[in-house]
C-alpha positions in Angstrom: 25.3 251.1 -24.8 28.8 251.3 -22.5 28.3 255.3 -23.2 24.6 255.2 -21.6 25.2 253.3 -18.6 28.1 255.8 -18.0 25.5 258.3 -18.7 23.3 257.1 -16.4 26.2 256.5 -13.5 27.5 260.0 -14.0 23.8 261.3 -13.1 23.5 259.1 -10.2 26.7 260.0 -9.0 25.6 263.5 -9.4 22.3 263.4 -8.0 23.7 261.6 -4.7 26.3 264.5 -4.2 23.6 267.0 -5.1 21.2 265.5 -2.0 24.3 265.1 0.3 25.0 269.1 -0.2 20.9 270.6 0.0 20.1 267.9 3.1 22.0 270.7 5.3 20.0 273.4 4.5 16.9 271.9 4.1 17.2 270.4 7.5 15.3 273.1 9.4 12.7 273.7 7.2 12.1 270.0 7.3 11.8 270.2 10.9 9.7 272.7 11.0 7.1 271.2 8.8 7.2 267.9 10.0 6.2 269.4 13.9 3.0 269.8 12.2 2.7 266.7 10.2 3.3 263.2 10.1 4.5 261.1 7.8 2.4 258.5 5.8 2.6 254.6 5.4 4.3 255.3 2.4 7.3 257.6 3.8 5.5 260.9 2.3 4.2 264.0 3.6 1.1 265.1 2.9 0.8 269.2 2.8 -2.3 269.4 1.5 -4.5 267.3 4.0 -3.8 270.8 6.0 -5.8 272.8 3.5 -9.1 274.3 5.2 -12.1 274.5 2.4 -13.5 278.0 2.2 -17.5 277.4 2.1 -18.0 281.4 1.0 -15.9 280.4 -2.3 -18.8 278.2 -3.9 -19.3 277.1 -7.2 -21.0 280.4 -8.3 -18.0 282.1 -7.4 -15.6 279.8 -9.4 -17.9 280.7 -12.3 -17.8 284.0 -11.7 -13.7 284.2 -11.8 -13.8 282.7 -15.0 -15.9 285.5 -16.8 -12.9 286.9 -18.3 -12.3 283.3 -19.9 -15.8 283.4 -21.4 -15.7 286.9 -23.1 -17.0 287.1 -26.6 -17.3 290.2 -28.4 -21.2 291.1 -27.4 -21.6 295.1 -28.1 -25.2 294.4 -28.2 -25.5 292.4 -24.8 -28.0 294.3 -23.3 -31.0 293.6 -25.8 -29.7 290.2 -26.5 -30.6 289.3 -22.8 -33.4 290.5 -23.2 -34.3 288.5 -26.4 -32.4 285.3 -23.9 -35.1 286.1 -21.9 -38.1 285.9 -24.1 -36.7 283.2 -26.0 -36.6 281.5 -22.1 -40.2 282.3 -21.4 -41.5 281.4 -24.9 -39.6 277.9 -24.5 -41.5 277.2 -21.4 -44.9 278.9 -22.0 -45.4 277.9 -25.5 -42.7 275.6 -27.5 -42.4 272.9 -24.7 -46.0 272.2 -23.9 -46.6 272.2 -28.1 -43.5 269.4 -28.2 -44.6 267.4 -25.5 -48.4 267.7 -26.7 -46.6 266.7 -30.3 -44.8 263.3 -28.6 -47.9 262.6 -26.5 -50.3 262.2 -29.6 -47.7 261.2 -32.1 -46.6 257.4 -32.1 -42.6 257.3 -32.4 -42.2 255.7 -35.9 -44.1 258.7 -37.3 -41.9 261.3 -35.4 -39.0 259.6 -36.8 -40.4 260.0 -40.8 -41.2 263.7 -39.9 -37.3 264.5 -39.0 -36.5 262.0 -41.7 -38.5 264.1 -44.6 -36.8 267.5 -43.0 -33.8 266.3 -42.5 -33.9 265.3 -46.3 -34.7 269.0 -47.4 -31.7 270.6 -44.9 -29.7 268.2 -47.3 -30.4 270.5 -49.9 -28.2 273.8 -48.3 -25.9 271.3 -47.3 -25.4 269.8 -50.4 -24.9 273.7 -52.1 -22.4 274.7 -49.0 -20.6 271.6 -49.3 -19.6 272.7 -52.8 -19.0 276.2 -52.0 -16.1 275.2 -49.1 -14.6 272.9 -52.6 -15.7 269.9 -50.2 -14.9 267.5 -53.1 -15.6 264.0 -51.1 -18.7 265.4 -48.3 -20.5 266.9 -51.4 -20.4 263.4 -53.3 -21.4 261.8 -49.9 -24.1 264.5 -49.4 -25.8 264.2 -53.0 -26.1 259.8 -52.4 -27.4 260.7 -49.3 -30.0 262.5 -51.0 -30.4 260.6 -53.7 -31.2 257.2 -51.7 -33.0 259.0 -49.0 -35.6 260.7 -51.9 -36.0 257.3 -54.1 -35.1 254.9 -51.5 -36.7 256.5 -48.6 -40.2 257.8 -50.4 -39.1 261.2 -50.3 -37.3 261.4 -47.4 -40.0 259.6 -44.3 -36.7 256.9 -44.4 -33.0 257.4 -43.7 -31.2 254.6 -45.5 -28.4 256.5 -46.3 -27.4 256.6 -42.9 -27.5 252.4 -42.6 -25.4 252.5 -45.5 -22.5 254.6 -43.7 -23.5 257.7 -45.4 -23.5 260.0 -41.5 -25.6 263.2 -42.0 -22.8 266.6 -42.5 -24.4 270.3 -41.3 -23.3 272.6 -43.4 -24.7 276.2 -43.7 -23.6 279.2 -45.5 -22.8 280.8 -42.1 -19.6 278.2 -42.7 -18.6 278.6 -45.9 -18.3 282.4 -45.0 -16.3 281.5 -42.2 -14.5 279.2 -44.7 -13.4 282.0 -46.6 -12.3 284.0 -43.6 -15.9 286.5 -42.5 -15.4 287.7 -39.3 -17.7 286.7 -37.1 -19.2 290.0 -36.1 -21.1 291.1 -33.3 -22.8 288.0 -31.0 -26.4 288.1 -31.4 -29.4 286.0 -29.7 -32.3 285.8 -32.4 -36.2 285.6 -31.2 -36.7 282.1 -31.3 -33.9 280.5 -33.1 -31.7 281.5 -30.5 -27.5 282.1 -30.6 -26.1 283.6 -33.6 -23.8 286.3 -34.8 -24.1 288.5 -37.6 -21.9 286.4 -40.2 -24.5 283.2 -39.4 -27.5 285.5 -39.3 -26.8 286.4 -43.2 -25.8 283.1 -43.9 -29.4 281.7 -42.4 -30.7 284.5 -44.2 -29.1 282.8 -47.6 -29.8 279.2 -47.1 -33.5 280.3 -46.5 -33.6 281.9 -50.2 -31.6 279.0 -51.8 -34.2 276.1 -50.5 -36.9 279.0 -51.6 -35.5 278.9 -55.3 -34.6 275.5 -55.2 -37.9 273.9 -54.3 -37.1 270.6 -53.6 -40.1 268.3 -53.7 -41.9 271.5 -54.1 -42.4 271.5 -50.3 -41.5 275.2 -50.2 -44.0 276.6 -52.4 -46.9 274.3 -50.2 -45.8 275.3 -47.4 -46.2 279.1 -49.0 -50.2 278.0 -49.2 -50.1 275.5 -46.0 -48.2 277.1 -43.0 -49.3 274.2 -40.7 -45.9 272.7 -43.1 -43.7 275.6 -41.6 -44.9 274.9 -38.1 -44.6 271.2 -38.1 -40.6 272.0 -39.1 -40.1 274.4 -36.4 -41.7 271.9 -33.6 -39.7 268.9 -35.4 -36.5 270.9 -34.4 -37.7 272.1 -30.9 -38.4 267.9 -30.2 -35.0 267.1 -31.8 -33.0 269.7 -30.1 -31.7 268.7 -26.2 -30.8 272.0 -25.3 -33.3 273.0 -22.4 -32.9 276.8 -20.8 -31.9 276.7 -17.3 -30.1 273.1 -17.7 -27.0 274.8 -16.8 -28.5 275.4 -13.4 -26.5 278.8 -13.0 -26.7 282.2 -13.0 -24.3 282.5 -15.8 -25.8 280.6 -18.5 -26.0 283.5 -20.9 -22.2 284.0 -21.0 -22.0 279.9 -21.2 -24.2 279.5 -24.0 -22.5 282.1 -25.6 -18.6 281.0 -25.0 -20.0 277.6 -26.5 -22.3 278.6 -29.5 -18.8 281.0 -30.4 -16.2 277.8 -30.1 -18.9 275.2 -31.5 -18.8 277.3 -34.8 -15.2 277.6 -35.0 -14.7 273.6 -35.4 -17.6 273.5 -37.5 -15.7 275.7 -39.8 -12.5 274.3 -39.0 -12.9 270.7 -39.9 
């Protein structure tokens, strides 16, 4: 304790001596500064108060200066932008009106049941990819979800597993490839599906093939004869997706979506 007190005393003494040595050198500068600034009530000056806002440097100018930080490998950008624009118009003119009609004519509990049912089907590739990624605890949780929701939840129309503390986990083959070090490749924008990359597009195809091969609850085979099931699944997917084109209110939305998607996938792979 004595040593600490001596150290503090020495520091205070040296600080006082340093202040006396520096004071003469800074007196002229302080005199110039205080000529234009008055002391605040607490004794300090506020030099930032004299800064003037330049209205020419608006939000768009700031966003343009940050594009370098949002740069993602996108050699097919010209094509991707055209597809992005197509998706924007398709969403505006077709998808969202259909979703609005679906919301209008379908009671809330029915929409919830439809979402639960398709989420239950989605747990099949979730389980498959969790096993491939050697995630033992997560694989056990997804297996339990499948059992509870299929049996107790009447084929997945209800979701008792979530109420039991078994939250839904999202795993896909794109994440599995990333887990084993496969590079993401060039950024891609898929028609209707939206942001992706070469690795995740490959994973999307593998997950679809896996669902068809497993044929869980006979839904894939039935959907081949009844395309309205696939259509309902697409509408439900858009219904449960919060993203809306143009919601960023920015001319650089393409760059922002590209960056956020890429970073989100890295986080999903690393968890």
